SEROTI-769639 format. One record per residue (C-alpha): chain; y, z, x; residue in three letters; residue number from 1. Coordinates in Angstrom, 3 decimals, m for minus. Last residue first. Layout:
<numars>
@chain A&py Y&pz Z&px X&resn ala&resi NUM
...
</numars>
This chain:
<numars>
@chain A&py 14.112&pz m10.103&px 48.250&resn gln&resi 223
@chain A&py 11.127&pz m8.715&px 50.152&resn arg&resi 222
@chain A&py 13.216&pz m7.886&px 53.214&resn ala&resi 221
@chain A&py 15.536&pz m5.989&px 50.924&resn leu&resi 220
@chain A&py 12.813&pz m3.500&px 50.041&resn gln&resi 219
@chain A&py 11.474&pz m3.089&px 53.562&resn ala&resi 218
@chain A&py 14.922&pz m2.488&px 55.007&resn arg&resi 217
@chain A&py 15.783&pz m0.134&px 52.133&resn pro&resi 216
@chain A&py 12.678&pz 1.971&px 52.879&resn ala&resi 215
@chain A&py 13.061&pz 2.000&px 56.660&resn ala&resi 214
@chain A&py 16.470&pz 3.645&px 56.697&resn pro&resi 213
@chain A&py 18.866&pz 1.937&px 59.154&resn ala&resi 212
@chain A&py 18.446&pz 2.842&px 62.823&resn thr&resi 211
@chain A&py 17.026&pz m0.571&px 63.721&resn ser&resi 210
@chain A&py 20.230&pz m2.143&px 62.383&resn pro&resi 209
@chain A&py 22.190&pz m0.587&px 65.314&resn asp&resi 208
@chain A&py 25.392&pz 0.816&px 63.926&resn pro&resi 207
@chain A&py 28.148&pz m1.244&px 62.289&resn pro&resi 206
@chain A&py 31.708&pz m0.668&px 63.565&resn gln&resi 205
@chain A&py 33.986&pz m0.025&px 60.600&resn phe&resi 204
@chain A&py 37.554&pz m1.203&px 61.036&resn ser&resi 203
@chain A&py 37.865&pz m2.270&px 57.393&resn pro&resi 202
@chain A&py 36.600&pz 1.148&px 56.198&resn ser&resi 201
@chain A&py 37.168&pz 1.513&px 52.458&resn lys&resi 200
@chain A&py 37.435&pz m2.245&px 51.924&resn ser&resi 199
@chain A&py 34.164&pz m2.735&px 53.781&resn leu&resi 198
@chain A&py 32.326&pz m0.318&px 51.484&resn leu&resi 197
@chain A&py 33.760&pz m1.882&px 48.328&resn val&resi 196
@chain A&py 32.905&pz m5.418&px 49.450&resn ser&resi 195
@chain A&py 29.409&pz m4.248&px 50.404&resn leu&resi 194
@chain A&py 28.904&pz m2.842&px 46.904&resn arg&resi 193
@chain A&py 29.990&pz m6.031&px 45.170&resn ala&resi 192
@chain A&py 27.810&pz m8.183&px 47.412&resn lys&resi 191
@chain A&py 24.877&pz m5.801&px 47.054&resn asp&resi 190
@chain A&py 25.021&pz m6.020&px 43.245&resn lys&resi 189
@chain A&py 25.432&pz m9.789&px 43.206&resn glu&resi 188
@chain A&py 22.645&pz m10.202&px 45.761&resn tyr&resi 187
@chain A&py 20.288&pz m7.834&px 43.986&resn his&resi 186
@chain A&py 20.755&pz m9.718&px 40.713&resn gln&resi 185
@chain A&py 20.288&pz m13.088&px 42.414&resn arg&resi 184
@chain A&py 17.097&pz m11.890&px 44.111&resn leu&resi 183
@chain A&py 15.741&pz m10.556&px 40.826&resn arg&resi 182
@chain A&py 16.319&pz m13.911&px 39.147&resn asp&resi 181
@chain A&py 14.609&pz m15.656&px 42.055&resn arg&resi 180
@chain A&py 11.674&pz m13.253&px 41.871&resn glu&resi 179
@chain A&py 11.324&pz m13.813&px 38.126&resn thr&resi 178
@chain A&py 11.303&pz m17.575&px 38.675&resn gln&resi 177
@chain A&py 8.600&pz m17.214&px 41.338&resn asn&resi 176
@chain A&py 6.572&pz m15.005&px 39.036&resn glu&resi 175
@chain A&py 6.776&pz m17.638&px 36.306&resn gln&resi 174
@chain A&py 5.702&pz m20.339&px 38.758&resn leu&resi 173
@chain A&py 2.770&pz m18.189&px 39.888&resn ala&resi 172
@chain A&py 1.659&pz m17.627&px 36.287&resn tyr&resi 171
@chain A&py 1.848&pz m21.323&px 35.474&resn asp&resi 170
@chain A&py m0.039&pz m22.175&px 38.677&resn tyr&resi 169
@chain A&py m2.784&pz m19.705&px 37.772&resn thr&resi 168
@chain A&py m3.007&pz m21.169&px 34.271&resn glu&resi 167
@chain A&py m3.361&pz m24.626&px 35.799&resn leu&resi 166
@chain A&py m6.131&pz m23.306&px 38.027&resn thr&resi 165
@chain A&py m8.005&pz m22.011&px 34.995&resn asn&resi 164
@chain A&py m7.725&pz m25.407&px 33.301&resn glu&resi 163
@chain A&py m8.951&pz m27.185&px 36.433&resn ala&resi 162
@chain A&py m11.935&pz m24.854&px 36.704&resn glu&resi 161
@chain A&py m12.850&pz m25.424&px 33.069&resn ser&resi 160
@chain A&py m12.621&pz m29.221&px 33.448&resn ile&resi 159
@chain A&py m14.746&pz m29.154&px 36.598&resn tyr&resi 158
@chain A&py m17.331&pz m26.894&px 34.936&resn pro&resi 157
@chain A&py m17.443&pz m29.184&px 31.837&resn glu&resi 156
@chain A&py m18.029&pz m32.419&px 33.724&resn leu&resi 155
@chain A&py m21.796&pz m31.954&px 34.062&resn gln&resi 154
@chain A&py m22.120&pz m31.286&px 30.352&resn lys&resi 153
@chain A&py m20.493&pz m34.633&px 29.603&resn arg&resi 152
@chain A&py m23.243&pz m36.289&px 31.642&resn ser&resi 151
@chain A&py m25.929&pz m34.357&px 29.766&resn ala&resi 150
@chain A&py m24.400&pz m35.336&px 26.417&resn ala&resi 149
@chain A&py m24.660&pz m39.041&px 27.264&resn asp&resi 148
@chain A&py m22.079&pz m41.037&px 25.348&resn glu&resi 147
@chain A&py m19.364&pz m40.585&px 27.937&resn leu&resi 146
@chain A&py m15.982&pz m41.761&px 26.745&resn arg&resi 145
@chain A&py m14.771&pz m38.288&px 25.778&resn glu&resi 144
@chain A&py m15.747&pz m36.906&px 29.167&resn ala&resi 143
@chain A&py m13.755&pz m39.599&px 30.983&resn gln&resi 142
@chain A&py m10.692&pz m38.867&px 28.873&resn val&resi 141
@chain A&py m11.065&pz m35.155&px 29.636&resn lys&resi 140
@chain A&py m11.431&pz m35.842&px 33.340&resn leu&resi 139
@chain A&py m8.305&pz m38.061&px 33.336&resn ala&resi 138
@chain A&py m6.267&pz m35.316&px 31.673&resn ser&resi 137
@chain A&py m7.507&pz m32.828&px 34.247&resn leu&resi 136
@chain A&py m6.543&pz m35.164&px 37.077&resn arg&resi 135
@chain A&py m3.050&pz m35.549&px 35.633&resn glu&resi 134
@chain A&py m2.682&pz m31.786&px 35.188&resn ala&resi 133
@chain A&py m3.777&pz m31.278&px 38.789&resn leu&resi 132
@chain A&py m1.034&pz m33.578&px 40.065&resn ser&resi 131
@chain A&py 1.570&pz m31.870&px 37.898&resn ser&resi 130
@chain A&py 0.437&pz m28.445&px 39.103&resn arg&resi 129
@chain A&py 0.601&pz m29.505&px 42.726&resn arg&resi 128
@chain A&py 4.140&pz m30.817&px 42.249&resn glu&resi 127
@chain A&py 5.211&pz m27.625&px 40.453&resn gln&resi 126
@chain A&py 3.709&pz m25.467&px 43.193&resn met&resi 125
@chain A&py 5.625&pz m27.371&px 45.866&resn asn&resi 124
@chain A&py 8.877&pz m27.150&px 43.893&resn gln&resi 123
@chain A&py 8.448&pz m23.422&px 43.382&resn ser&resi 122
@chain A&py 7.837&pz m22.857&px 47.070&resn asn&resi 121
@chain A&py 11.005&pz m24.803&px 47.914&resn his&resi 120
@chain A&py 12.981&pz m22.795&px 45.363&resn glu&resi 119
@chain A&py 11.713&pz m19.557&px 46.884&resn leu&resi 118
@chain A&py 12.652&pz m20.674&px 50.396&resn met&resi 117
@chain A&py 16.097&pz m21.810&px 49.260&resn thr&resi 116
@chain A&py 16.699&pz m18.439&px 47.600&resn leu&resi 115
@chain A&py 15.745&pz m16.575&px 50.774&resn lys&resi 114
@chain A&py 18.063&pz m18.661&px 52.948&resn thr&resi 113
@chain A&py 20.924&pz m18.495&px 50.435&resn ser&resi 112
@chain A&py 20.663&pz m14.697&px 50.226&resn phe&resi 111
@chain A&py 20.716&pz m14.322&px 54.004&resn val&resi 110
@chain A&py 23.802&pz m16.546&px 54.229&resn ala&resi 109
@chain A&py 25.516&pz m14.632&px 51.398&resn glu&resi 108
@chain A&py 24.986&pz m11.332&px 53.197&resn leu&resi 107
@chain A&py 26.521&pz m12.762&px 56.349&resn gln&resi 106
@chain A&py 29.494&pz m14.078&px 54.392&resn gly&resi 105
@chain A&py 30.097&pz m10.643&px 52.839&resn val&resi 104
@chain A&py 31.173&pz m9.218&px 56.188&resn asp&resi 103
@chain A&py 29.877&pz m6.931&px 58.931&resn thr&resi 102
@chain A&py 26.343&pz m6.962&px 57.579&resn tyr&resi 101
@chain A&py 23.224&pz m5.192&px 58.878&resn asn&resi 100
@chain A&py 24.147&pz m1.547&px 59.512&resn ala&resi 99
@chain A&py 26.760&pz m1.457&px 56.757&resn leu&resi 98
@chain A&py 24.266&pz m2.726&px 54.179&resn leu&resi 97
@chain A&py 21.510&pz m0.348&px 55.315&resn tyr&resi 96
@chain A&py 23.799&pz 2.679&px 55.348&resn asp&resi 95
@chain A&py 24.945&pz 1.838&px 51.822&resn asp&resi 94
@chain A&py 21.325&pz 1.496&px 50.696&resn leu&resi 93
@chain A&py 20.444&pz 4.907&px 52.142&resn glu&resi 92
@chain A&py 23.566&pz 6.443&px 50.601&resn lys&resi 91
@chain A&py 22.650&pz 5.021&px 47.209&resn gln&resi 90
@chain A&py 19.185&pz 6.551&px 47.419&resn arg&resi 89
@chain A&py 20.610&pz 9.978&px 48.249&resn ser&resi 88
@chain A&py 23.051&pz 9.742&px 45.350&resn asp&resi 87
@chain A&py 20.251&pz 8.677&px 43.023&resn met&resi 86
@chain A&py 18.049&pz 11.578&px 44.155&resn ala&resi 85
@chain A&py 20.909&pz 14.054&px 43.671&resn ala&resi 84
@chain A&py 21.597&pz 12.669&px 40.206&resn arg&resi 83
@chain A&py 17.930&pz 12.935&px 39.278&resn leu&resi 82
@chain A&py 17.774&pz 16.530&px 40.514&resn lys&resi 81
@chain A&py 20.931&pz 17.446&px 38.579&resn leu&resi 80
@chain A&py 19.569&pz 15.787&px 35.445&resn leu&resi 79
@chain A&py 16.319&pz 17.759&px 35.723&resn thr&resi 78
@chain A&py 18.211&pz 21.031&px 36.193&resn glu&resi 77
@chain A&py 20.370&pz 20.288&px 33.161&resn arg&resi 76
@chain A&py 17.305&pz 19.472&px 31.070&resn arg&resi 75
@chain A&py 15.603&pz 22.675&px 32.206&resn lys&resi 74
@chain A&py 18.681&pz 24.683&px 31.203&resn arg&resi 73
@chain A&py 18.732&pz 23.039&px 27.767&resn ala&resi 72
@chain A&py 15.050&pz 23.867&px 27.232&resn ala&resi 71
@chain A&py 15.631&pz 27.500&px 28.223&resn ile&resi 70
@chain A&py 18.638&pz 27.700&px 25.917&resn glu&resi 69
@chain A&py 16.647&pz 26.252&px 23.016&resn glu&resi 68
@chain A&py 13.773&pz 28.660&px 23.671&resn glu&resi 67
@chain A&py 16.243&pz 31.550&px 23.589&resn thr&resi 66
@chain A&py 17.507&pz 33.261&px 26.721&resn pro&resi 65
@chain A&py 16.882&pz 37.005&px 27.097&resn ala&resi 64
@chain A&py 19.953&pz 39.014&px 26.189&resn pro&resi 63
@chain A&py 22.400&pz 39.919&px 28.956&resn pro&resi 62
@chain A&py 21.921&pz 43.149&px 30.916&resn trp&resi 61
@chain A&py 25.029&pz 45.267&px 31.422&resn thr&resi 60
@chain A&py 25.823&pz 47.816&px 34.124&resn lys&resi 59
@chain A&py 28.223&pz 50.705&px 34.599&resn val&resi 58
@chain A&py 29.535&pz 51.000&px 31.051&resn val&resi 57
@chain A&py 31.589&pz 54.163&px 30.646&resn met&resi 56
@chain A&py 30.251&pz 57.044&px 28.566&resn gly&resi 55
@chain A&py 31.650&pz 59.690&px 30.929&resn gln&resi 54
@chain A&py 28.160&pz 60.588&px 32.116&resn glu&resi 53
@chain A&py 27.475&pz 56.943&px 32.970&resn asn&resi 52
@chain A&py 26.441&pz 54.214&px 30.550&resn leu&resi 51
@chain A&py 23.838&pz 51.454&px 30.966&resn gln&resi 50
@chain A&py 24.188&pz 48.422&px 28.742&resn ser&resi 49
@chain A&py 21.923&pz 46.356&px 26.487&resn his&resi 48
@chain A&py 21.627&pz 42.716&px 25.375&resn ser&resi 47
@chain A&py 18.309&pz 42.142&px 23.642&resn glu&resi 46
@chain A&py 15.043&pz 41.329&px 25.414&resn ser&resi 45
@chain A&py 14.490&pz 44.998&px 26.238&resn ser&resi 44
@chain A&py 14.755&pz 45.974&px 22.578&resn ala&resi 43
@chain A&py 11.053&pz 45.711&px 21.663&resn glu&resi 42
@chain A&py 10.136&pz 47.357&px 24.976&resn pro&resi 41
@chain A&py 12.189&pz 50.495&px 24.230&resn pro&resi 40
@chain A&py 15.298&pz 51.090&px 26.375&resn val&resi 39
@chain A&py 15.079&pz 54.564&px 27.916&resn val&resi 38
@chain A&py 17.742&pz 57.304&px 28.044&resn asp&resi 37
@chain A&py 18.718&pz 56.501&px 24.484&resn ala&resi 36
@chain A&py 21.614&pz 55.261&px 22.391&resn tyr&resi 35
@chain A&py 21.312&pz 52.820&px 19.488&resn his&resi 34
@chain A&py 23.855&pz 50.765&px 17.568&resn val&resi 33
@chain A&py 22.642&pz 49.201&px 14.303&resn val&resi 32
@chain A&py 23.548&pz 45.535&px 13.844&resn gly&resi 31
@chain A&py 20.338&pz 44.628&px 12.024&resn asn&resi 30
@chain A&py 18.916&pz 42.816&px 15.025&resn gly&resi 29
@chain A&py 19.347&pz 45.870&px 17.196&resn asp&resi 28
@chain A&py 22.436&pz 46.905&px 19.142&resn val&resi 27
@chain A&py 22.076&pz 48.479&px 22.561&resn trp&resi 26
@chain A&py 23.237&pz 51.484&px 24.570&resn arg&resi 25
@chain A&py 21.538&pz 53.120&px 27.513&resn tyr&resi 24
@chain A&py 22.202&pz 56.507&px 29.052&resn leu&resi 23
@chain A&py 22.045&pz 57.581&px 32.675&resn gly&resi 22
@chain A&py 18.978&pz 57.108&px 34.864&resn ala&resi 21
@chain A&py 20.885&pz 58.440&px 37.877&resn glu&resi 20
@chain A&py 21.754&pz 61.645&px 36.050&resn ala&resi 19
@chain A&py 18.131&pz 62.065&px 34.986&resn gln&resi 18
@chain A&py 16.978&pz 61.576&px 38.567&resn thr&resi 17
@chain A&py 19.541&pz 64.070&px 39.890&resn phe&resi 16
@chain A&py 18.457&pz 66.706&px 37.355&resn leu&resi 15
@chain A&py 14.809&pz 66.233&px 38.298&resn leu&resi 14
@chain A&py 15.605&pz 66.349&px 42.012&resn leu&resi 13
@chain A&py 17.667&pz 69.512&px 41.547&resn leu&resi 12
@chain A&py 14.796&pz 71.165&px 39.671&resn val&resi 11
@chain A&py 12.386&pz 70.116&px 42.420&resn phe&resi 10
@chain A&py 14.664&pz 71.621&px 45.064&resn pro&resi 9
@chain A&py 14.897&pz 74.916&px 43.055&resn phe&resi 8
@chain A&py 11.140&pz 75.417&px 42.640&resn leu&resi 7
@chain A&py 10.656&pz 77.252&px 45.938&resn lys&resi 6
@chain A&py 13.860&pz 79.212&px 45.460&resn phe&resi 5
@chain A&py 12.653&pz 80.325&px 42.046&resn phe&resi 4
@chain A&py 9.269&pz 81.426&px 43.412&resn arg&resi 3
@chain A&py 10.987&pz 83.535&px 46.035&resn asn&resi 2
@chain A&py 12.931&pz 85.280&px 43.292&resn met&resi 1
</numars>
């Protein structure tokens, strides 16, 4: 009798543990319904439910996601991150515009100043290129008229250097044109956005420009 009383708590614990574990139900790939007190490893990735003593479902585990579902979830997460980054970037640019311009006219004045500077640089480079092209043409004519091969040889480095410099001018002029096109695109986009922002808050009082985000200030300063 004493031995029974000593073992009685352990028997109660065992019964309580089994009651807590309950019964599990799942359906295999062939549509067969299974019941057991433990879900086998090969079925753990399938949808299964835990039942109580009355056979009622107390908890359900969904099936493991397929590779397609995992890929789709990753795509959604990536899109959400990109959208959040774009929204954050747009807010920075909006803050910059409102901090530096109280009307579209101010933005247009800045654009005109930068465009004029780029056009002036382009004109200077074009004039220098034209002058160099004339000198190069004269050097080639001079080389053709020389009968002495050694004398023509002496002119070759000057001709080669002039040709390389012309290519550099051509590249710089192309870059200048690209920069002007980019400036116009930014201006049109910023003009439209600033108009929207000002129409939403016509009484807006711009903050100190020095408090605007550094990244947009640096980007627009290069326009």
